[in-house]
C-alpha positions in Angstrom: -6.1 7.0 11.0 -8.4 4.9 8.9 -7.2 4.6 5.3 -4.1 2.6 4.6 -2.2 2.3 1.3 0.2 -0.6 0.9 2.6 -1.5 -1.9 5.3 -4.2 -2.4 8.4 -4.1 -4.5 10.6 -7.0 -5.3 14.0 -7.7 -7.0 12.3 -7.0 -10.4 11.7 -3.4 -9.5 12.3 -1.1 -12.5 14.7 1.1 -10.6 16.9 0.8 -7.5 14.6 0.2 -4.6 16.2 2.9 -2.5 15.3 5.5 -5.2 11.8 4.1 -5.4 11.5 4.4 -1.6 12.6 8.0 -1.7 10.0 8.7 -4.5 7.3 7.0 -2.4 8.1 9.3 0.6 8.3 12.4 -1.5 5.1 11.7 -3.4 3.1 10.9 -0.2 4.3 14.1 1.5 3.4 16.2 -1.5 0.0 14.6 -1.9 -1.1 14.4 1.8 1.2 16.1 4.3 2.5 19.3 2.8 1.4 21.6 5.7 2.6 19.3 8.5 6.0 18.6 6.7 6.8 22.3 6.6 6.5 22.7 10.4 9.3 21.2 12.5 6.9 20.8 15.4 4.4 18.7 13.4 6.5 16.0 11.8 9.3 13.6 12.7 11.5 10.9 11.1 12.9 7.6 12.3 15.3 5.6 10.2 16.8 2.3 11.2 19.7 1.3 9.0 19.8 -2.5 9.7 17.8 -5.2 11.5 20.2 -5.0 14.4 19.1 -1.4 15.1 22.7 -0.4 15.7 22.3 2.8 13.8 19.2 5.0 14.1 18.5 8.4 12.7 15.9 10.6 14.4 14.9 14.2 13.8 12.0 16.6 13.9 10.8 18.4 10.8 10.6 16.5 7.4 10.8 19.4 4.9 13.7 21.2 6.4 15.6 17.9 6.7 14.5 16.4 3.4 18.0 16.2 1.9 19.2 14.1 4.9 16.1 11.9 4.8 16.4 11.4 1.0 20.0 10.3 1.4 19.0 7.8 4.1 16.1 6.4 2.0 18.3 5.9 -1.1 20.4 3.5 1.0 17.3 1.3 1.3 17.3 1.1 5.2 15.8 -1.7 7.1 13.0 0.6 8.4 12.0 4.2 7.8 9.0 6.2 9.0 7.9 9.8 8.8 5.0 10.8 11.1 2.7 13.8 11.0 0.5 15.4 13.6 -1.5 18.5 14.5 0.1 21.1 16.9 -0.1 20.3 20.6 -2.3 22.5 22.7 0.3 22.7 25.5 4.0 22.2 25.9 4.9 18.5 26.3 1.4 17.3 25.5 1.2 14.1 23.5 -0.5 14.4 20.1 -1.5 11.4 18.1 -0.3 11.1 14.5 -2.8 11.9 11.8 -0.6 10.3 9.1 2.5 8.2 8.5 4.6 7.2 5.6 6.8 4.1 5.9 9.0 1.6 4.2 10.7 -1.6 5.5 12.5 -4.7 4.4 10.2 -7.8 4.0 10.9 -11.4 3.0 14.0 -13.4 3.3 17.1 -11.1 3.6 15.1 -8.1 2.5 14.1 -9.7 -0.8 11.1 -7.3 -0.9 10.3 -3.8 0.3 7.0 -2.9 1.8 5.7 0.7 1.4 3.0 2.2 3.4 0.9 5.3 3.9 -1.7 5.7 6.7 -3.9 8.7 7.0 -7.1 10.0 8.5 -9.8 10.4 5.8 -13.0 10.3 7.9 -16.0 11.3 5.7 -13.6 11.7 2.8 -14.0 8.0 2.0 -17.4 8.9 0.4 -16.0 11.9 -1.5 -15.2 11.1 -5.1 -12.6 13.9 -5.3 -10.8 12.7 -2.1 -10.9 9.1 -3.3 -9.4 10.1 -6.6 -6.5 11.6 -4.7 -5.7 8.2 -3.1 -5.7 6.6 -6.5 -3.7 9.3 -8.2 -1.1 9.1 -5.5 -0.7 5.4 -5.9 -0.4 5.7 -9.6 2.2 8.5 -9.4 4.2 6.7 -6.7 4.3 3.4 -8.6 4.2 4.4 -12.2 7.9 3.5 -12.8 8.3 0.9 -10.1 7.0 -2.4 -11.6 5.4 -3.3 -8.3 4.6 -6.8 -7.3 1.4 -5.8 -5.5 -0.5 -2.8 -3.9 -3.8 -2.1 -2.2 -5.9 0.6 -0.6 -7.9 -0.5 2.5 -10.1 0.9 5.1 -9.5 0.2 8.8 -7.0 -2.5 8.0 -3.6 -2.0 9.6 -2.0 -5.4 8.9 0.9 -5.8 6.6 -0.6 -9.1 5.3 -3.8 -9.1 3.3 -7.1 -10.4 4.5 -6.9 -13.2 1.9 -3.5 -14.3 3.2 -4.9 -14.4 6.7 -8.0 -16.4 5.7 -5.9 -18.9 3.7 -3.2 -19.1 6.4 -0.6 -18.2 3.9 2.7 -17.1 5.4 4.0 -13.7 4.3 7.2 -15.3 3.1 5.4 -17.7 0.8 3.0 -15.0 -0.5 5.9 -12.8 -1.3 7.8 -15.6 -3.0 4.8 -16.4 -5.2 3.4 -12.9 -5.7 4.0 -12.8 -9.4 2.3 -16.2 -9.7 -0.6 -15.8 -7.3 -2.2 -12.4 -6.5 -1.8 -11.7 -2.8 -5.4 -10.4 -2.3 -7.9 -7.8 -3.5 -9.3 -4.6 -2.1 -11.0 -1.4 -3.1 -7.9 -0.6 -5.1 -5.7 -3.5 -6.2 -2.5 -3.3 -8.2 -1.9 -6.5 -10.2 1.7 -7.2 -11.4 2.3 -7.4 -15.2 2.6 -11.2 -15.3 -0.9 -11.7 -13.7 -2.4 -8.8 -15.7 -1.4 -10.7 -18.9 -3.1 -13.9 -17.6 -6.3 -11.8 -17.0 -6.4 -10.5 -20.5 -4.7 -7.1 -20.0 -6.1 -3.6 -19.6 -8.7 -3.8 -22.4 -10.2 -7.1 -21.2 -10.4 -6.0 -17.6 -12.0 -2.7 -18.6 -14.6 -4.5 -20.7 -15.8 -6.5 -17.7 -17.5 -3.4 -16.4 -16.5 -4.5 -12.8 -14.0 -1.7 -12.3 -14.6 2.1 -12.0 -11.1 2.6 -13.5 -8.3 0.5 -14.9 -4.9 2.2 -15.2 -1.8 0.9 -16.8 1.4 1.6 -15.0 4.3 2.7 -17.2 6.8 0.4 -15.6 4.5 -2.6 -15.6 1.2 -3.7 -13.9 -2.4 -2.5 -13.7 -4.1 -0.4 -11.1 -7.7 -1.6 -10.6 -10.2 0.7 -8.8 -13.4 -1.2 -7.9 -15.8 1.7 -7.2 -15.7 5.5 -7.4 -15.4 5.9 -3.7 -14.0 3.7 -0.9 -17.3 3.9 1.0 -19.1 2.4 -2.0 -16.9 -0.7 -1.9 -19.6 -3.0 -0.5 -20.1 -6.8 -0.5 -21.5 -6.9 -4.0 -18.6 -4.9 -5.4 -16.1 -7.1 -3.6 -17.7 -10.3 -5.0 -17.5 -8.9 -8.5 -13.8 -8.1 -8.1 -13.2 -11.6 -6.7 -14.9 -13.3 -9.6 -12.8 -11.4 -12.2 -9.5 -11.9 -10.3 -10.2 -15.5 -9.3 -8.0 -17.0 -12.1 -4.9 -15.5 -10.5 -5.8 -15.9 -6.8 -4.3 -18.7 -4.7 -6.6 -21.7 -4.3 -8.0 -22.9 -1.0 -11.1 -22.5 1.2 -10.8 -19.3 3.3 -11.5 -19.5 7.0 -12.1 -17.1 9.9 -9.1 -15.6 11.7 -9.9 -14.9 15.4 -7.2 -12.2 15.4 -8.9 -10.4 12.4 -12.7 -10.7 12.9 -13.6 -8.3 10.0 -12.0 -10.0 7.0 -13.2 -8.4 3.8 -13.0 -11.3 1.4 -15.4 -13.7 -0.4 -15.3 -17.0 1.6 -15.1 -19.2 -1.5 -12.3 -21.2 -3.1 -11.1 -19.1 -6.1 -10.2 -22.3 -8.0 -13.9 -23.1 -8.2 -15.0 -19.9 -10.0 
């Protein structure tokens, strides 16, 4: 897997977070994993009801067990994951996942919900049609959600953003301040409505010429796509995004993180832009 899609919901979500979690899973399956979901031997589910792990639900086959999975998701469990893989060549042979959809509690006492999709795109990161699919999925999954943040990354499997790592910002603090300071920026970044207003709204951001696409989410927030393809998101494109979003980014001088040697950020204090 190489492409990761992340989103965060908070207590201001426009619908019950359990319903939004169910919608995230259903949309991701429909967009990316239809074939695998139909085959009981190529998909599986794990749901943990609470942090204590006292009740777990496991089964093979997503599509045939969708009503049961949807019911579990609507309860907003502590952790849920659906995994997808290709058929094994031999009985009992281990096969790596080619994709996963997930959701879990984040923040103090589950104040936030983290949503994830990971998949194998390969050369598809340079294909405009394939990249549009990533963006269309995120827009469809979050259109009614009023998300606090979302991003699409390449080869980044951390639940914290590169900017948070570089500024040594704890996840708890970043979540608490996410409608005051943008958590980070990527090839695709979803900005919450409060910060979109401070940036001048959809028309102002579109007029900058920095973004390939600016989409307004019906429930609140803007989806900003930096370049037509993920492969085209280079250092110059990243700097242009940083300069436009600087007014709503947290201040501080970013530093290297030995645990994450390939941070994709601009190493400048956003407050100085």
